[in-house]
DSSP file (Angstrom, degrees, kcal/mol; ACC not computed):
  #  RESIDUE AA STRUCTURE BP1 BP2  ACC     N-H-->O    O-->H-N    N-H-->O    O-->H-N    TCO  KAPPA ALPHA  PHI   PSI    X-CA   Y-CA   Z-CA
    1    1 A M     >        0   0    0      0, 0.0     4,-2.3     0, 0.0     5,-0.2   0.000 360.0 360.0 360.0 -28.1    3.5   -9.2    5.5
    2    2 A Y  H  >  +     0   0    0      1,-0.2     4,-1.8     2,-0.2     5,-0.1   0.910 360.0  49.7 -59.5 -39.5    4.5   -8.9    9.2
    3    3 A R  H  > S+     0   0    0      1,-0.2     4,-2.3     2,-0.2    -1,-0.2   0.900 108.1  53.2 -65.4 -40.0    7.1   -6.3    8.2
    4    4 A A  H  > S+     0   0    0      1,-0.2     4,-2.2     2,-0.2    -1,-0.2   0.881 107.0  52.3 -62.2 -38.0    4.5   -4.4    6.3
    5    5 A I  H  X S+     0   0    0     -4,-2.3     4,-1.9     2,-0.2    -1,-0.2   0.893 108.5  50.6 -65.1 -39.6    2.2   -4.4    9.3
    6    6 A K  H  X S+     0   0    0     -4,-1.8     4,-1.8     2,-0.2    -2,-0.2   0.899 109.7  50.4 -64.1 -39.8    5.1   -3.0   11.4
    7    7 A L  H  X S+     0   0    0     -4,-2.3     4,-2.1     1,-0.2    -2,-0.2   0.881 108.1  53.1 -64.5 -37.9    5.7   -0.3    8.8
    8    8 A A  H  X S+     0   0    0     -4,-2.2     4,-2.3     1,-0.2    -1,-0.2   0.882 106.1  53.4 -63.9 -38.0    2.0    0.6    9.0
    9    9 A S  H  X S+     0   0    0     -4,-1.9     4,-2.2     2,-0.2    -1,-0.2   0.884 106.3  52.9 -62.9 -38.5    2.3    0.9   12.7
   10   10 A F  H  X S+     0   0    0     -4,-1.8     4,-1.1     2,-0.2    -2,-0.2   0.923 108.2  50.3 -62.3 -44.2    5.1    3.4   12.2
   11   11 A A  H ><>S+     0   0    0     -4,-2.1     5,-2.7     1,-0.2     3,-0.6   0.921 108.9  52.4 -58.3 -44.2    2.8    5.4    9.8
   12   12 A E  H ><5S+     0   0    0     -4,-2.3     3,-1.9     1,-0.3    -1,-0.2   0.895 104.5  54.7 -60.9 -41.6    0.1    5.4   12.5
   13   13 A K  H 3<5S+     0   0    0     -4,-2.2    -1,-0.3     1,-0.3    -2,-0.2   0.779 106.8  53.0 -63.1 -25.3    2.5    6.7   15.1
   14   14 A K  T <<5S-     0   0    0     -4,-1.1    -1,-0.3    -3,-0.6    -2,-0.2   0.357 126.4-102.3 -90.2   4.4    3.3    9.6   12.7
   15   15 A G  T < 5S+     0   0    0     -3,-1.9    -3,-0.2     1,-0.3     2,-0.2   0.613  81.5 128.5  86.3  13.1   -0.5   10.4   12.4
   16   16 A E  S   <S-     0   0    0     -5,-2.7    -1,-0.3    -6,-0.2    -2,-0.1  -0.598  74.0 -88.5 -98.0 160.2   -0.9    8.7    9.0
   17   17 A V        -     0   0    0     -2,-0.2     2,-1.5     1,-0.1    18,-0.3  -0.544  56.4-108.3 -62.5 128.5   -3.4    6.1    7.9
   18   18 A P        +     0   0    0      0, 0.0     2,-0.4     0, 0.0   -10,-0.2  -0.448  66.3 136.9 -74.5  90.9   -1.6    2.8    8.8
   19   19 A V        -     0   0    0     -2,-1.5    16,-1.8   -11,-0.2     2,-0.3  -0.999  26.2-176.9-131.7 131.3   -0.5    1.3    5.5
   20   20 A G  E     -A   34   0A   0     -2,-0.4    52,-2.0    14,-0.2     2,-0.3  -0.934   1.3-178.0-128.0 152.0    2.9   -0.3    5.0
   21   21 A A  E     -AB  33  71A   0     12,-2.7    12,-2.6    -2,-0.3     2,-0.3  -0.987   7.1-173.0-146.2 153.1    4.5   -1.8    2.0
   22   22 A L  E     -AB  32  70A   0     48,-2.2    48,-2.8    -2,-0.3     2,-0.4  -0.993  16.2-139.4-146.6 151.0    7.8   -3.5    1.0
   23   23 A L  E     -AB  31  69A   0      8,-3.0     7,-2.9    -2,-0.3     8,-1.2  -0.926  15.5-160.0-115.0 132.5    9.3   -4.7   -2.3
   24   24 A I  E     +AB  29  68A   0     44,-3.0    44,-2.1    -2,-0.4     2,-0.4  -0.894  12.7 173.5-113.1 137.1   11.1   -8.0   -2.7
   25   25 A K  E >  S-AB  28  67A   0      3,-2.5     3,-1.4    -2,-0.4    42,-0.1  -0.978  75.7  -4.4-141.1 131.6   13.5   -8.9   -5.4
   26   26 A N  T 3  S-     0   0    0     40,-0.5     3,-0.1    -2,-0.4    -1,-0.1   0.890 130.0 -58.2  52.2  43.2   15.5  -12.2   -5.4
   27   27 A Q  T 3  S+     0   0    0      1,-0.2     2,-0.4    -3,-0.0    -1,-0.3   0.695 117.0 109.4  63.1  23.3   14.1  -13.0   -2.0
   28   28 A R  E <  S-A   25   0A   0     -3,-1.4    -3,-2.5     0, 0.0     2,-0.5  -0.975  74.7-116.7-127.3 142.5   15.5   -9.8   -0.5
   29   29 A V  E     +A   24   0A   0     -2,-0.4    -5,-0.2    -5,-0.2     3,-0.1  -0.663  35.0 172.4 -72.3 122.3   13.8   -6.6    0.7
   30   30 A I  E     +     0   0A   0     -7,-2.9     2,-0.3    -2,-0.5    -1,-0.2   0.631  62.9   2.4-106.8 -19.0   15.0   -3.9   -1.6
   31   31 A A  E     -A   23   0A   0     -8,-1.2    -8,-3.0    27,-0.0    -1,-0.4  -0.981  57.8-173.8-162.3 154.1   12.7   -1.1   -0.4
   32   32 A E  E     +A   22   0A   0     -2,-0.3     2,-0.3   -10,-0.3   -10,-0.2  -0.981   9.4 166.8-148.2 159.0   10.0   -0.3    2.0
   33   33 A G  E     -A   21   0A   0    -12,-2.6   -12,-2.7    -2,-0.3     2,-0.3  -0.969  16.8-151.8-162.0 173.9    7.6    2.5    2.8
   34   34 A W  E     -A   20   0A   0     -2,-0.3   -14,-0.2   -14,-0.2   -26,-0.1  -0.936  47.4 -67.1-147.9 165.2    4.5    3.7    4.6
   35   35 A N        +     0   0    0    -16,-1.8    11,-0.2   -18,-0.3   -19,-0.1  -0.341  51.0 160.3 -59.6 134.3    1.8    6.3    4.1
   36   36 A Q     >  +     0   0    0      9,-2.9     4,-2.4     6,-0.2     6,-0.3   0.128  32.2 118.1-140.3  18.6    3.2    9.8    4.4
   37   37 A S  H  >>S+     0   0    0      8,-0.6     5,-1.8     1,-0.2     4,-0.7   0.879  79.6  45.3 -58.4 -41.7    0.6   11.9    2.6
   38   38 A I  H >45S+     0   0    0      3,-0.2     3,-0.6     2,-0.2    -1,-0.2   0.956 116.8  42.0 -69.9 -51.4   -0.3   14.0    5.6
   39   39 A N  H 345S+     0   0    0      1,-0.2    -2,-0.2     2,-0.1    -1,-0.2   0.816 122.1  40.6 -68.8 -30.6    3.2   14.7    6.8
   40   40 A K  H 3<5S-     0   0    0     -4,-2.4    -1,-0.2     2,-0.2    -2,-0.2   0.501 101.1-131.1 -92.8  -4.6    4.6   15.4    3.3
   41   41 A N  T <<5 +     0   0    0     -4,-0.7    -3,-0.2    -3,-0.6    -4,-0.1   0.930  67.7 129.4  51.5  46.3    1.4   17.3    2.2
   42   42 A D    > < -     0   0    0     -5,-1.8     3,-1.9    -6,-0.3    -1,-0.2  -0.942  52.8-159.2-137.3 109.1    1.6   15.0   -0.8
   43   43 A P  T 3  S+     0   0    0      0, 0.0    -6,-0.1     0, 0.0    -1,-0.1   0.666  95.0  56.9 -65.2 -13.7   -1.5   13.1   -2.0
   44   44 A T  T 3  S+     0   0    0      1,-0.2     2,-1.7    -7,-0.1     5,-0.1   0.462  74.9 101.9 -93.5  -0.4    0.8   10.7   -3.9
   45   45 A A    <   +     0   0    0     -3,-1.9    -9,-2.9     4,-0.1    -8,-0.6  -0.214  48.6 147.6 -83.5  49.7    2.8    9.7   -0.9
   46   46 A H     >  -     0   0    0     -2,-1.7     4,-2.7   -11,-0.2     5,-0.3  -0.400  64.1-104.6 -75.8 161.4    1.1    6.4   -0.4
   47   47 A A  H  > S+     0   0    0      1,-0.2     4,-2.0     2,-0.2   -26,-0.2   0.883 120.8  50.1 -55.0 -42.9    3.0    3.4    1.0
   48   48 A E  H  > S+     0   0    0      2,-0.2     4,-2.6     1,-0.2    -1,-0.2   0.930 112.1  46.1 -64.1 -45.8    3.2    1.8   -2.4
   49   49 A I  H  > S+     0   0    0      1,-0.2     4,-2.6     2,-0.2    -2,-0.2   0.917 111.6  51.4 -65.4 -44.2    4.5    4.9   -4.2
   50   50 A E  H  X S+     0   0    0     -4,-2.7     4,-1.8     1,-0.2    -1,-0.2   0.901 112.2  47.9 -59.2 -40.5    7.1    5.6   -1.5
   51   51 A T  H  X S+     0   0    0     -4,-2.0     4,-2.4    -5,-0.3    -2,-0.2   0.919 111.1  49.5 -66.9 -44.8    8.3    2.1   -1.8
   52   52 A L  H  X S+     0   0    0     -4,-2.6     4,-2.7     1,-0.2     5,-0.2   0.898 108.8  53.5 -62.7 -40.4    8.5    2.2   -5.6
   53   53 A R  H  X S+     0   0    0     -4,-2.6     4,-1.9     1,-0.2    -1,-0.2   0.930 111.1  45.6 -59.9 -46.0   10.4    5.5   -5.5
   54   54 A K  H  X S+     0   0    0     -4,-1.8     4,-2.4     1,-0.2    -1,-0.2   0.908 113.1  50.2 -64.8 -41.6   13.1    4.1   -3.2
   55   55 A A  H  X S+     0   0    0     -4,-2.4     4,-2.9     1,-0.2     5,-0.3   0.910 108.3  52.4 -64.9 -42.3   13.4    0.9   -5.2
   56   56 A G  H  X>S+     0   0    0     -4,-2.7     5,-1.8     1,-0.2     4,-1.1   0.902 111.4  46.9 -60.3 -41.3   13.8    2.8   -8.5
   57   57 A K  H  <5S+     0   0    0     -4,-1.9    -1,-0.2    -5,-0.2    -2,-0.2   0.921 113.7  48.2 -66.2 -43.2   16.6    4.9   -6.9
   58   58 A L  H  <5S+     0   0    0     -4,-2.4    -2,-0.2     1,-0.2    -1,-0.2   0.932 119.9  36.7 -62.7 -46.2   18.3    1.8   -5.5
   59   59 A L  H  <5S-     0   0    0     -4,-2.9    -1,-0.2     2,-0.2    -2,-0.2   0.583 101.9-132.8 -82.4 -10.0   18.1   -0.2   -8.7
   60   60 A K  T  <5S+     0   0    0     -4,-1.1     2,-0.3    -5,-0.3    -3,-0.2   0.915  74.3 100.1  54.8  44.8   18.8    2.9  -10.8
   61   61 A N      < -     0   0    0     -5,-1.8    -2,-0.2    -6,-0.2    -1,-0.2  -0.968  69.4-146.0-158.4 139.1   15.9    1.9  -13.0
   62   62 A H  S    S+     0   0    0     -2,-0.3     2,-0.6    -3,-0.1    -6,-0.1   0.604  87.1  80.5 -82.2 -10.9   12.2    2.9  -13.4
   63   63 A R        -     0   0    0     -7,-0.1     2,-0.5    -4,-0.1    24,-0.2  -0.862  61.5-167.8 -97.4 124.7   11.4   -0.7  -14.3
   64   64 A L    >   -     0   0    0     22,-4.0     3,-0.7    -2,-0.6    25,-0.5  -0.479  20.1-175.8-110.4  59.2   11.1   -3.0  -11.3
   65   65 A I  T 3   +     0   0    0     -2,-0.5    23,-0.1     1,-0.2    22,-0.1  -0.211  61.4  10.8 -61.9 142.5   11.1   -6.3  -13.2
   66   66 A N  T 3  S+     0   0    0     21,-0.4   -40,-0.5     1,-0.2     2,-0.3   0.871  95.6 134.8  57.7  42.8   10.7   -9.6  -11.2
   67   67 A T  E <   -B   25   0A   0     -3,-0.7    23,-1.7    20,-0.3    22,-0.9  -0.824  44.7-147.1-117.5 160.3    9.6   -7.9   -8.0
   68   68 A T  E     -Bc  24  90A   0    -44,-2.1   -44,-3.0    -2,-0.3     2,-0.5  -0.997   8.2-153.2-127.0 129.9    6.9   -8.6   -5.5
   69   69 A L  E     -Bc  23  91A   0     21,-2.6    23,-3.1    -2,-0.4     2,-0.5  -0.900   4.6-164.0-103.2 128.6    5.1   -5.9   -3.5
   70   70 A Y  E     +Bc  22  92A   0    -48,-2.8   -48,-2.2    -2,-0.5     2,-0.3  -0.953  17.8 169.8-107.0 129.0    3.6   -6.7   -0.1
   71   71 A V  E     -Bc  21  93A   0     21,-2.4    23,-1.7    -2,-0.5   -50,-0.2  -0.998  37.3-137.0-143.1 143.3    1.1   -4.1    1.1
   72   72 A T  E    S+     0   0A   0    -52,-2.0    23,-2.2    -2,-0.3     2,-0.4   0.780  90.0  41.8 -72.7 -26.6   -1.3   -4.2    4.0
   73   73 A L  E    S- c   0  95A   0    -53,-0.3     3,-0.1    21,-0.2    -1,-0.1  -0.945  97.0 -95.6-125.0 142.5   -4.2   -2.6    2.1
   74   74 A E        -     0   0    0     21,-2.3    26,-0.1    -2,-0.4    -2,-0.1  -0.271  52.8-103.6 -52.5 132.8   -5.4   -3.1   -1.4
   75   75 A P        -     0   0    0      0, 0.0    27,-2.9     0, 0.0    28,-0.2  -0.258  29.4-129.8 -63.6 146.8   -3.9   -0.6   -3.8
   76   76 A C     >  -     0   0    0     25,-0.2     4,-2.5    26,-0.1     5,-0.2  -0.298  37.1 -90.7 -83.0 174.4   -5.9    2.4   -5.0
   77   77 A P  H  > S+     0   0    0      0, 0.0     4,-2.3     0, 0.0     5,-0.2   0.885 126.8  52.5 -57.7 -39.6   -6.2    3.3   -8.7
   78   78 A M  H  > S+     0   0    0      1,-0.2     4,-1.9     2,-0.2     5,-0.1   0.935 112.0  45.1 -61.4 -45.9   -3.2    5.7   -8.5
   79   79 A C  H  > S+     0   0    0      2,-0.2     4,-2.7     1,-0.2    -1,-0.2   0.877 110.1  53.7 -68.8 -38.3   -1.0    3.0   -6.9
   80   80 A V  H  X S+     0   0    0     -4,-2.5     4,-2.5     2,-0.2    -1,-0.2   0.923 108.1  52.0 -60.9 -42.5   -2.1    0.3   -9.4
   81   81 A G  H  X S+     0   0    0     -4,-2.3     4,-2.5    -5,-0.2    -2,-0.2   0.919 111.0  46.7 -58.6 -43.7   -1.1    2.7  -12.2
   82   82 A A  H  X S+     0   0    0     -4,-1.9     4,-2.4     2,-0.2    -2,-0.2   0.894 111.2  51.6 -66.0 -40.0    2.4    3.1  -10.6
   83   83 A L  H  <>S+     0   0    0     -4,-2.7     5,-2.1     2,-0.2     4,-0.4   0.889 111.9  46.8 -64.7 -39.0    2.8   -0.6  -10.1
   84   84 A L  H ><5S+     0   0    0     -4,-2.5     3,-1.1     2,-0.2    -2,-0.2   0.922 111.6  50.8 -67.4 -43.9    1.9   -1.2  -13.7
   85   85 A Q  H 3<5S+     0   0    0     -4,-2.5    -2,-0.2     1,-0.3    -1,-0.2   0.885 111.2  49.1 -60.0 -38.4    4.3    1.5  -14.9
   86   86 A G  T 3<5S-     0   0    0     -4,-2.4   -22,-4.0    -5,-0.2    -1,-0.3   0.539 108.3-127.8 -78.8  -6.7    7.0    0.0  -12.8
   87   87 A R  T < 5 -     0   0    0     -3,-1.1   -21,-0.4    -4,-0.4   -20,-0.3   0.828  36.9-177.8  61.9  34.3    6.3   -3.5  -14.2
   88   88 A V      < -     0   0    0     -5,-2.1    -1,-0.2    -6,-0.2   -23,-0.1  -0.476  17.4-150.6 -62.7 131.5    6.0   -5.0  -10.7
   89   89 A R        +     0   0    0    -22,-0.9    31,-2.8   -25,-0.5     2,-0.4   0.844  69.6  18.7 -77.9 -36.0    5.4   -8.7  -11.3
   90   90 A R  E     -cd  68 120A   0    -23,-1.7   -21,-2.6    29,-0.2     2,-0.4  -0.998  56.6-165.1-144.2 140.4    3.4   -9.6   -8.3
   91   91 A V  E     -cd  69 121A   0     29,-2.7    31,-2.6    -2,-0.4     2,-0.5  -0.995   5.3-173.6-126.6 130.3    1.3   -7.8   -5.7
   92   92 A V  E     -cd  70 122A   0    -23,-3.1   -21,-2.4    -2,-0.4     2,-0.3  -0.987  10.2-177.3-123.1 120.5    0.2   -9.3   -2.4
   93   93 A F  E     -cd  71 123A   0     29,-2.2    31,-1.6    -2,-0.5    32,-0.9  -0.893  21.9-146.7-121.7 153.4   -2.2   -7.3   -0.2
   94   94 A G  E    S+     0   0A   0    -23,-1.7    30,-0.5    -2,-0.3   -21,-0.2   0.983  75.1  13.5 -79.2 -63.3   -3.7   -8.0    3.2
   95   95 A T  E    S-c   73   0A   0    -23,-2.2   -21,-2.3    28,-0.1    -1,-0.2  -0.893  78.0-108.1-123.2 147.6   -7.1   -6.5    3.3
   96   96 A P        -     0   0    0      0, 0.0     2,-0.8     0, 0.0     3,-0.1  -0.344  20.7-131.3 -70.9 152.5   -9.5   -5.1    0.7
   97   97 A A     >  -     0   0    0    -22,-0.1     4,-2.4     1,-0.1     9,-0.2  -0.894  19.1-163.2-102.1 102.5  -10.2   -1.4    0.4
   98   98 A L  T  4 S+     0   0    0     -2,-0.8    -1,-0.1     1,-0.2     0, 0.0   0.683  84.1  31.7 -66.9 -19.6  -14.0   -1.3    0.2
   99   99 A K  T  4 S+     0   0    0     -3,-0.1    -1,-0.2     7,-0.0    -2,-0.0   0.736 135.8  17.7-105.3 -30.2  -14.2    2.2   -1.2
  100  100 A T  T  4 S+     0   0    0    -26,-0.1    -2,-0.2   -24,-0.0     2,-0.1   0.358  78.1 139.4-127.4   4.7  -11.0    2.6   -3.3
  101  101 A G     <> +     0   0    0     -4,-2.4     6,-2.3     1,-0.1     5,-1.7  -0.336  20.8 177.3 -62.9 124.6   -9.7   -0.9   -4.0
  102  102 A A  T   5 +     0   0    0    -27,-2.9     7,-2.0     4,-0.2     8,-0.6   0.118  66.6  74.1-115.1  19.0   -8.4   -1.2   -7.6
  103  103 A A  B   5S-E  108   0B   0    -28,-0.2     5,-0.3     5,-0.2    -1,-0.2   0.052 128.9 -51.5-118.1  23.1   -7.1   -4.7   -7.5
  104  104 A G  T   5S+     0   0    0      3,-3.3     4,-0.2    -3,-0.3    -2,-0.1   0.164 119.3  83.4 135.8 -21.6  -10.5   -6.5   -7.5
  105  105 A T  T   5S-     0   0    0      2,-0.3    -3,-0.1    -8,-0.1     3,-0.1   0.975 118.1  -5.3 -79.4 -56.3  -12.7   -5.0   -4.8
  106  106 A V  S   <S+     0   0    0     -5,-1.7     2,-0.3     1,-0.4    -4,-0.2   0.808 142.3   2.0-101.0 -49.1  -14.2   -1.9   -6.5
  107  107 A L        -     0   0    0     -6,-2.3    -3,-3.3     5,-0.0    -1,-0.4  -0.835  58.5-145.2-127.3 166.3  -12.2   -2.0   -9.8
  108  108 A N  B >   +E  103   0B   0     -2,-0.3     3,-0.8    -5,-0.3     4,-0.4  -0.645  26.3 164.5-134.6  81.9   -9.7   -4.4  -11.1
  109  109 A L  T 3  S+     0   0    0     -7,-2.0     3,-0.3     1,-0.2    -6,-0.1   0.715  73.7  64.5 -70.6 -20.6   -7.2   -2.3  -13.1
  110  110 A F  T 3  S+     0   0    0     -8,-0.6     9,-0.3     1,-0.2    -1,-0.2   0.817 109.5  39.0 -69.3 -29.3   -4.7   -5.2  -13.2
  111  111 A K  S <  S+     0   0    0     -3,-0.8    -1,-0.2     7,-0.1    -2,-0.2   0.407  86.3 125.7-101.3   0.7   -7.1   -7.2  -15.2
  112  112 A D    >   -     0   0    0     -4,-0.4     3,-1.8    -3,-0.3    -3,-0.0  -0.303  68.2-125.4 -61.0 142.4   -8.4   -4.4  -17.4
  113  113 A H  T 3  S+     0   0    0      1,-0.3    -1,-0.1     3,-0.0    -4,-0.0   0.735 109.9  57.7 -63.6 -21.7   -8.1   -5.1  -21.1
  114  114 A S  T 3  S+     0   0    0     -5,-0.0    -1,-0.3     2,-0.0     2,-0.1   0.524  77.0 119.7 -87.0  -4.2   -6.1   -1.9  -21.6
  115  115 A A    <   -     0   0    0     -3,-1.8    -5,-0.1     1,-0.1     3,-0.0  -0.403  50.2-160.1 -62.3 134.2   -3.5   -3.0  -19.1
  116  116 A Y  S    S+     0   0    0     -2,-0.1     2,-0.3     1,-0.1    -1,-0.1   0.317  71.6  45.5-100.9   5.0   -0.1   -3.1  -20.8
  117  117 A H  S    S-     0   0    0     -7,-0.1     2,-0.6     2,-0.0    -1,-0.1  -0.994  77.9-127.3-148.2 142.7    1.6   -5.3  -18.3
  118  118 A Y        -     0   0    0     -2,-0.3     2,-0.4   -31,-0.1    -7,-0.1  -0.831  27.3-178.9 -97.1 125.9    0.5   -8.5  -16.5
  119  119 A T        -     0   0    0     -2,-0.6     2,-0.3    -9,-0.3   -29,-0.2  -0.988  23.8-132.7-123.7 129.2    0.8   -8.5  -12.7
  120  120 A D  E     -d   90   0A   0    -31,-2.8   -29,-2.7    -2,-0.4     2,-0.4  -0.622  25.5-160.5 -75.2 138.2   -0.2  -11.5  -10.5
  121  121 A V  E     +d   91   0A   0     -2,-0.3     2,-0.3   -31,-0.2   -29,-0.2  -0.986  14.1 175.5-126.6 132.0   -2.4  -10.4   -7.6
  122  122 A E  E     -d   92   0A   0    -31,-2.6   -29,-2.2    -2,-0.4     2,-0.3  -0.966   8.1-175.0-128.8 148.1   -2.9  -12.3   -4.4
  123  123 A Y  E     +d   93   0A   0     -2,-0.3   -29,-0.2   -31,-0.2     3,-0.1  -0.956  49.9  54.4-141.5 161.7   -4.9  -11.1   -1.4
  124  124 A G    >   +     0   0    0    -31,-1.6     3,-1.8   -30,-0.5     2,-0.5   0.406  54.8 148.7 100.5  -1.7   -5.8  -12.2    2.1
  125  125 A L  T 3  S-     0   0    0    -32,-0.9    -1,-0.3     1,-0.3     5,-0.1  -0.563  90.2 -13.3 -69.9 117.8   -2.4  -12.7    3.6
  126  126 A L  T 3> S+     0   0    0     -2,-0.5     4,-2.4    -3,-0.1    -1,-0.3   0.862  91.7 162.6  53.8  39.2   -2.8  -11.8    7.2
  127  127 A K  H <>  +     0   0    0     -3,-1.8     4,-2.8     1,-0.2     5,-0.2   0.898  66.4  49.7 -53.4 -48.6   -6.1  -10.3    6.2
  128  128 A E  H  > S+     0   0    0     -4,-0.3     4,-2.8     1,-0.2    -1,-0.2   0.917 111.3  48.0 -62.9 -45.0   -7.5  -10.1    9.8
  129  129 A E  H  > S+     0   0    0      1,-0.2     4,-2.0     2,-0.2    -1,-0.2   0.915 114.4  46.5 -62.7 -43.4   -4.4   -8.4   11.3
  130  130 A C  H  X S+     0   0    0     -4,-2.4     4,-1.8     2,-0.2    -2,-0.2   0.910 114.0  48.5 -65.1 -42.7   -4.4   -5.8    8.5
  131  131 A H  H  X S+     0   0    0     -4,-2.8     4,-2.9    -5,-0.2    -2,-0.2   0.928 111.0  49.2 -63.2 -47.2   -8.1   -5.2    8.8
  132  132 A I  H  X S+     0   0    0     -4,-2.8     4,-2.9     1,-0.2     5,-0.3   0.891 107.5  55.4 -62.4 -40.2   -8.0   -4.8   12.6
  133  133 A Q  H  X S+     0   0    0     -4,-2.0     4,-1.7    -5,-0.2    -1,-0.2   0.933 114.1  39.6 -59.4 -46.4   -5.1   -2.4   12.4
  134  134 A L  H  X S+     0   0    0     -4,-1.8     4,-2.4     2,-0.2     5,-0.2   0.916 114.6  53.0 -68.9 -43.3   -7.0   -0.1   10.1
  135  135 A K  H  X S+     0   0    0     -4,-2.9     4,-2.1     1,-0.2    -2,-0.2   0.921 110.8  46.8 -58.5 -46.6  -10.3   -0.6   11.9
  136  136 A N  H  X S+     0   0    0     -4,-2.9     4,-2.4     2,-0.2    -1,-0.2   0.880 109.8  54.6 -64.8 -38.6   -8.8    0.4   15.2
  137  137 A F  H  X S+     0   0    0     -4,-1.7     4,-2.3    -5,-0.3    -2,-0.2   0.949 112.1  42.1 -59.7 -50.2   -7.1    3.4   13.7
  138  138 A F  H  X S+     0   0    0     -4,-2.4     4,-2.3     2,-0.2    -1,-0.2   0.831 111.5  56.1 -70.2 -31.0  -10.3    4.8   12.3
  139  139 A K  H  X S+     0   0    0     -4,-2.1     4,-1.9    -5,-0.2    -1,-0.2   0.939 110.6  44.8 -62.9 -46.7  -12.2    4.0   15.5
  140  140 A Q  H  X S+     0   0    0     -4,-2.4     4,-2.2     1,-0.2    -2,-0.2   0.894 111.3  53.5 -63.9 -40.5   -9.7    6.0   17.5
  141  141 A R  H  X S+     0   0    0     -4,-2.3     4,-2.1     1,-0.2    -1,-0.2   0.912 108.1  49.5 -62.1 -42.6   -9.8    8.8   15.0
  142  142 A R  H  X S+     0   0    0     -4,-2.3     4,-2.6     1,-0.2    -1,-0.2   0.888 108.9  53.3 -63.9 -38.4  -13.6    9.0   15.3
  143  143 A K  H  X S+     0   0    0     -4,-1.9     4,-2.5     1,-0.2    -2,-0.2   0.918 108.8  49.3 -61.3 -43.8  -13.3    9.1   19.1
  144  144 A K  H  X S+     0   0    0     -4,-2.2     4,-2.3     2,-0.2    -2,-0.2   0.891 111.5  49.0 -63.3 -39.9  -10.9   12.1   18.9
  145  145 A I  H  X S+     0   0    0     -4,-2.1     4,-2.3     2,-0.2    -2,-0.2   0.931 111.7  48.4 -66.3 -44.7  -13.2   13.9   16.5
  146  146 A K  H  X S+     0   0    0     -4,-2.6     4,-2.2     1,-0.2    -2,-0.2   0.911 112.4  49.6 -60.4 -42.6  -16.3   13.3   18.8
  147  147 A K  H  X S+     0   0    0     -4,-2.5     4,-1.2     1,-0.2    -1,-0.2   0.907 111.1  48.9 -63.5 -42.4  -14.3   14.5   21.8
  148  148 A A  H  < S+     0   0    0     -4,-2.3    -1,-0.2     1,-0.2    -2,-0.2   0.875 111.4  49.6 -66.1 -37.9  -13.1   17.7   20.0
  149  149 A I  H  < S+     0   0    0     -4,-2.3    -1,-0.2     1,-0.2    -2,-0.2   0.882 106.5  56.4 -67.9 -37.7  -16.7   18.4   18.9
  150  150 A A  H  <        0   0    0     -4,-2.2    -1,-0.2     1,-0.3    -2,-0.2   0.784 360.0 360.0 -66.0 -27.4  -18.0   18.0   22.5
  151  151 A L     <        0   0    0     -4,-1.2    -1,-0.3    -3,-0.2    -2,-0.2   0.505 360.0 360.0 -72.2 360.0  -15.5   20.6   23.7
């Protein structure tokens, strides 16, 4: 998760919401990513999706069997769908997404009866660090907006 936090910091430096992710297979990092929706003008360029795309290319397979995704923020419904499609075995996230979390906070699409694949989900790994990183990002963003409005 420490690596995911560093990837989230990279996203933040690029003006993106600080979310980072990495995918592990056989105890090796096979792909990593960070949010790039703003810079790519692509609403699907979340950290999880970027990571899955890279992993699929590396493995030359759309199925990412026996992998674990570490991500700093709870996946949204779109990302959960992609993780299920990719057959990711395990997802570990740092902090819950109170408005969009689809791994147990708002929805739990992993546990939905219509889910066609079983994924283990764990949360809370470095929760405080992940939460503070996001909290500080949005605090700074609000300051910039207030400053711009005051001008």
